[in-house]
N, C-alpha and C positions, 0 to 999 in steps of 0.2 A: 491306733489313733496317734500315738506319740510319733511314729514314722511320718504320718501325714503332716503333723505340725512342723517337724524338722524339715521336711520336703518343702513346705510352704515358706518357711524362713529362708531356706537356701534359694528357692525360686525368687523370692522378693529381693534377696541380696544380689543374686545374679542379674536381675533386671536393673537394680540400682547401679551396680558397678558397670554393667554393660552400657547404661545410659551415660554415665560419667565418661566412660571410655570413648563413646561416640562424640560427646561434646568436645573432648580434647582433640579428636581427629578433625573436627570441624574448624578449629582455630589454627591459623597459620603459625608455624614456629617463628620465634623472634629471629630476625636475620643476624648473622654474625658479621657485624660491621667491620671488625678487624680483618676478617677474611676478605670481605668486599674491597676494603681499602688496599689490602695487599695485592689482590688481583688487578685492581685499577693501576697501581704503580708498576706492576710487572708488565702490563700491556703498554703503559706510557713510556717507560724508561728507554727502550730502544728507539722510539720515535724522536726523542730529544737529541740523540747523539748526532754529531756532524757539525757542519759549518753553516751558520745562519747570518743573513744580512739583516741588520736592524733598519728596515726600509723607511719606516716613518715613525717618528717619535713625537707625540703630542704632549705639550706642557701647558697646563692651565695656570695662569698667574693667580696668586692668592696672597691675601694679607698675612695668613698664618705662616707661610714659608717665605715671606718677602726677603728676609735677610739672606737666605740661601740663594734665592732666585736672582736677586740683584747681584750677588757675588758671581753668578753664572751668566749675567747679562740678560736675564729674562725679566722684562718689564710689562709684557702683555702676553696673552695667549699666543703660543708659538708652535709651529710645526717644523720639525727638522727632518730633512730627507737624507737617506743613505748615510745614517749617523755613524755606524760602526759595524764591524764584523765580529761574530762570537763563535768560537769553536767549543763544543761541549763533548766531554768524554767521562766515563766513570771515574770517580775519585780513586787515585792510586792508594791513598791512605784514608779509609773511612773515618768518619767523625766518632764512631763508637767501636769499642773493641769487639763487639758482637754485631756485625753488619746485619741489618734487617731489611728485606726487600720492601717492607711497608714504608720505609724511610730512606729511599735511595740517595746516595751522595754523588755529586757531580763536581768536576772541576773543568777548567778550560782557560782560554785566552781571549781577552777582549782587545781587538785591534782598533785603536782610536787615534786619529791624527798621526798615523805612522808608527805608533808605539804599541807594544803588546803589554797588557796588564793581566797577571794571573788572577782568576776569579774562582769562586767556589759557592755551591749552594746545596741544600738538602730539600728535596721535594716532600711535601705533606699532602695527602689526599684531601680534597675539598669535601667538607661534610655534606654540602648540598648535592654533590655528585654521588657520594657514597649512599646517602639516604634516598634521594629522589631520582637519581640518574640524570640530573640536569645541572647546567652551570659549568664553571671551569673545573678542570680535572685536578688542579693542584694549587698550593700556595708555596711560596719560597721567598727567601731574602738573598739577593745577590750581594756577595761580599768580596772585596779584594782579598786575595790569598797571598799576602805578603809577609815574609818573616820580619819581625821587628828590626828596624834599622837597615833593612836590605835595600830600600829605595830612598833616595834623597827627596826632600820636599819637591813637589811637582805641581805646576799650575793645572795641567790637564787632569791629573788625578783629583785635585781639589774640585775642578769643574764637574767631573763625573759624580762626585759626592753632592755638590751643591744642587745640581740639576735633579738629583734624586734617583739616579740609575744604580749607583752602588750604595750599600748600607740602607736599603729600603726594601719593603715587602711588596710582593706582586701576586696576583692570581695568574694562572697559566691555562690557556685553553688551546688545545690542538684542534685545528679545523679539519673536519672529516673529509677525506678524499683529496686533501691538498697537502702540499709540502709547506705548510704555513702554520703559524701560531700567533696568538694575541696575548700580550701581557697587559694587565691593568694595575696601575699603581694604587696602593692603599693608603699611603700616609702623606706623601709630599706632592709636588706639582705634576709629576708624570701621570697623565690620565690613561694613555694607551700607547703601546708599542706594537707595531706590526712587523713580524719577522718572517723572512722567506728563506727556505732551505736552499743552499747552493749545490 
C-alpha cells in the first residue's frame, strides 16, 4: 500500500512538472536585443562605406532654430540640390578602447564648396528596427573630426553647423535594393537628406 501511495505522489509530481515544462515550451523565449542590434549593425556597416552624394537636402524653417537658420540664410522652407559629397570609411581609431560591432565607428570627408572637412560618427541600432523590424536602421550624430585649433574659423564650417548638418542627430535608413539612403534630422531644421552612392 505504501508503494502505491509513493507511486501516486510520483505520478502526480511527474504530471505537474511535465505540465510546467510544456507551458514553458509554449512561451517564446525573450529575444536577445543586444544580439539583434549587433547583427543589424554588422549587416549595415559595409553598406555605408563609399562615396555618397547628398543629392537633396530639405530644411524646414522653424522659430526654435531661427537664430541658426538666419545665420545660414534660411528664412523659409528650402530644398538644396547636390549639396555635398561624403566619403565614409571605418574609423582608424575607434571611440572606445574595446571596439564593439554593435556600435560601429566611422570617419570620412565631407566635400563642401570645394573644401574637405573631416567628419566622424558612431551608429546606434534603432530600437524600432531591433524590436519590430521596421523603421530606420540606425541613429547617429555627424560631428566634425577636427583637432582643437587645427582649423581657423571658417564661414562654410559655421554654415554646416547652422544649417544642422554637423553637430546634429539623424536617423538613417538604407533603401532596400538601391544604392541610396535617407537621413532624417531629429533636432534642428533639416527634415530629410537623400543620399545616392557614387
